[in-house]
C-alpha positions in Angstrom: 102.2 80.4 122.2 104.5 83.3 121.4 106.9 82.7 118.6 110.6 82.7 119.3 111.8 86.3 119.1 115.2 85.2 117.8 113.7 83.5 114.8 114.0 85.1 111.4 111.1 87.6 111.2 109.8 86.3 107.8 109.9 82.7 109.0 108.0 83.8 112.1 105.4 85.5 109.8 104.9 82.3 107.8 104.6 80.2 110.9 102.1 82.8 112.4 99.9 82.4 109.3 100.0 78.6 109.5 97.1 78.2 111.8 96.5 74.9 113.7 93.2 73.0 113.3 91.3 73.6 116.6 89.0 70.6 116.2 85.3 70.6 117.1 85.3 72.8 120.1 82.4 74.9 118.8 79.7 73.1 116.8 78.6 76.2 114.7 82.1 77.3 113.8 85.3 76.0 112.2 88.0 76.5 114.8 91.7 77.4 114.3 94.4 78.4 116.7 97.2 80.9 116.0 100.5 81.9 117.6 101.7 85.4 118.2 104.8 87.2 116.9 106.5 88.8 119.9 106.4 92.6 120.3 107.9 95.1 122.7 104.4 95.7 124.0 102.2 93.3 126.0 99.4 93.8 123.4 99.1 91.8 120.2 99.7 93.8 117.0 96.3 94.4 115.3 97.6 93.5 111.8 98.5 90.1 113.1 95.0 89.3 114.2 93.6 90.7 110.9 96.0 88.5 108.9 95.2 85.4 111.0 91.5 85.9 110.9 91.8 86.3 107.1 93.7 83.0 106.9 91.2 81.3 109.1 88.3 82.4 106.8 90.3 81.4 103.6 90.7 77.9 105.0 86.9 77.5 104.8 86.4 78.8 101.3 86.9 77.3 97.8 90.5 78.5 96.8 89.0 79.7 93.5 87.2 82.4 95.6 89.7 85.0 96.7 89.1 87.3 99.6 88.1 90.8 98.4 87.1 92.6 101.5 87.1 92.5 105.3 85.5 94.7 107.9 86.8 94.2 111.4 86.4 95.7 114.9 89.2 95.5 117.5 87.2 94.8 120.7 90.0 94.1 123.3 93.8 94.2 123.3 95.2 90.7 122.8 97.8 89.2 125.2 101.0 88.1 123.4 101.5 85.3 126.0 98.2 83.6 125.1 97.1 81.6 122.0 94.4 83.1 119.8 91.4 81.0 118.9 89.6 81.8 115.6 86.0 80.7 115.1 84.7 80.9 111.5 81.0 80.9 110.7 80.1 79.9 107.2 77.5 82.6 106.7 76.8 82.0 103.0 78.1 80.4 99.8 76.3 81.8 96.8 76.9 81.3 93.1 79.9 83.6 92.9 80.3 85.1 96.4 81.0 83.6 99.9 80.7 85.4 103.2 82.4 84.4 106.5 82.0 85.8 110.0 85.2 85.4 112.1 85.7 86.0 115.9 89.1 85.9 117.6 89.0 84.7 121.2 91.4 84.7 124.2 90.3 83.1 127.5 86.7 83.0 126.2 86.6 86.7 125.4 86.3 88.2 121.9 89.2 90.4 120.9 88.2 90.9 117.3 85.0 90.5 115.3 85.3 90.5 111.5 83.3 89.7 108.4 85.0 88.8 105.1 83.7 88.4 101.6 85.1 86.2 98.8 84.5 86.2 95.0 85.2 84.0 92.0 87.1 86.0 89.3 84.7 87.9 87.0 84.8 90.3 84.0 83.5 93.8 84.4 84.2 97.5 84.3 87.8 98.6 85.1 89.3 101.8 86.4 91.6 102.9 89.3 93.1 105.9 90.9 96.5 106.9 89.6 99.6 106.2 91.6 101.3 109.4 93.0 103.9 110.8 90.6 107.5 111.7 91.4 107.8 109.1 94.2 111.4 108.1 95.0 112.5 104.6 94.3 112.6 102.4 97.4 116.3 101.6 96.9 117.1 105.3 97.2 115.5 105.5 100.7 117.0 104.2 104.0 115.8 101.0 105.6 114.2 101.0 109.0 117.5 99.5 110.4 119.4 102.4 109.0 116.7 104.9 110.3 115.9 103.5 113.7 118.8 101.1 114.5 120.7 103.6 116.6 117.8 104.9 118.6 117.4 103.9 122.2 113.7 103.5 121.9 112.4 99.9 122.3 109.5 100.2 119.9 111.7 101.9 117.2 114.3 99.2 117.6 111.6 96.5 117.3 110.5 98.1 114.1 114.0 98.1 112.8 115.0 94.5 113.7 111.9 92.4 114.5 109.4 93.2 111.8 109.0 90.8 108.8 108.7 93.7 106.4 111.2 96.2 105.0 109.7 99.6 105.2 111.1 102.7 103.5 109.6 106.0 104.5 108.9 108.6 101.8 107.6 111.0 104.4 109.7 111.4 107.6 109.1 108.7 110.3 107.5 109.9 113.5 109.6 108.3 116.3 111.3 111.6 117.1 109.7 115.0 117.8 108.0 116.1 114.6 109.4 119.3 113.1 108.0 119.0 109.6 104.9 120.3 108.0 101.5 119.6 109.6 99.9 117.8 106.7 97.7 114.7 106.9 99.7 112.6 104.4 102.0 109.6 105.0 103.7 107.4 102.4 106.0 104.3 102.6 107.3 101.5 100.4 106.9 98.1 102.0 107.7 94.5 101.1 108.5 91.3 103.0 112.2 91.0 104.0 112.5 87.6 102.2 110.5 85.7 99.6 107.2 84.2 100.7 105.6 81.0 99.6 103.8 81.2 96.3 100.3 80.6 97.9 98.2 83.7 97.0 96.4 83.4 100.3 99.6 84.1 102.2 100.3 87.2 100.1 96.8 88.5 100.7 97.0 87.9 104.4 100.5 89.4 104.5 99.1 92.6 103.0 96.4 92.7 105.7 99.2 92.2 108.2 101.2 95.2 106.9 98.2 97.4 106.3 97.9 98.3 110.0 101.5 99.5 110.5 101.2 103.2 109.7 97.5 104.0 109.5 97.5 106.4 112.4 100.5 108.4 111.2 98.8 110.9 109.0 96.7 111.9 112.0 99.7 112.4 114.2 101.6 114.2 111.4 98.6 116.6 110.9 98.9 117.7 114.5 102.7 117.7 114.8 102.8 114.7 117.2 105.1 111.7 117.3 105.1 108.1 118.6 107.6 108.8 121.4 105.4 111.2 123.4 104.8 110.2 127.0 101.2 109.6 128.0 99.8 109.2 124.5 97.4 106.2 124.1 96.7 105.2 120.5 94.8 102.1 119.5 93.0 100.8 116.4 89.2 100.7 116.8 88.2 99.2 113.4 89.7 98.3 110.1 88.4 97.7 106.6 90.3 96.5 103.6 89.4 95.8 99.9 91.7 93.8 97.7 91.2 95.1 94.1 93.9 93.1 92.3 96.4 90.5 93.2 100.0 91.3 94.1 102.8 89.7 95.9 103.7 91.0 99.4 107.4 90.2 98.8 107.7 92.8 96.0 107.7 96.6 96.6 104.3 98.1 97.3 103.7 101.8 97.7 101.3 102.5 100.6 99.9 106.0 101.0 97.6 107.2 103.8 95.6 110.4 104.3 93.4 111.5 107.2 90.2 113.4 106.3 89.0 113.9 109.9 89.8 113.7 113.6 87.3 114.4 116.4 86.1 113.1 119.8 89.5 111.4 120.5 89.2 109.4 117.3 91.0 109.8 114.0 90.1 108.4 110.5 92.7 107.3 107.9 92.3 106.1 104.3 95.1 104.1 102.7 95.9 103.0 99.1 98.3 100.4 97.9 100.0 100.3 94.5 102.5 98.0 92.9 105.7 99.5 91.5 104.2 99.6 88.0 101.3 101.8 89.2 98.6 99.1 89.6 96.2 99.9 92.4 95.9 96.7 94.5 94.1 97.6 97.7 92.3 100.3 99.7 92.2 100.5 103.5 90.2 102.5 106.0 90.8 102.7 109.7 89.5 104.6 112.7 91.7 104.8 115.8 91.4 106.0 119.3 93.8 108.8 120.1 94.0 109.9 123.7 96.5 112.6 124.5 97.7 113.7 128.0 96.6 117.3 127.7 93.0 116.2 127.1 92.8 113.8 130.1 
């Protein structure tokens, strides 16, 4: 059930989000089945499972009710060679909110547990954080293919040539030994490499997909570490996301992350997403496991 690695990455993303109806295998859940985008690692990328779980939940909710938050735990690493089954429990449909509980399974074991909330549009108070000032335009920054294309590092080359998103680093990328300042701040521009269908559900799910790319990097940067170090084991433990306002995932989005704390082999990051005109569209929070060889 792994998608063809030679396929266009954006086409693969769209197919990955097009879940199959799993029929009535579980009487208390709506069942869907998803395919995996290949990766250089044997483990499924966490953002993929977030995006597919979001799509599964959206398939069970009135389209007028948009997803506005998710809270997920990554319980096991997913195997890229196996299909992923998504079970959606219809927890509640109220007057203006709906709640869904989603579990992702492989071989009968839960790899992700998530709850998502949906809301009909409503009028109310409005404010937002300001977008960072003096941010360079994405067109002035090198693409991942320009940055990583010549590196003989499989994961770096996968980022350069297999990801469905164009990513332009404002802060320096962390695939080479880090020589810069030890601050807990990371910033990138992201957008899909090609236009996506107009369905708003696809754009919301695509933002969930991309939200997991760089969440651990402000923690690594704070301590002068890089992805290429031998013996380092990093994995997402949980992930939360709030969609504040709608935006297309195939237009440039500024994604900033900071890390307020790291302790007990765990690190916490907080992310913010802004459209190019400064509209704040989403907030993310993630805690990750960070095991380093010198502490083993």
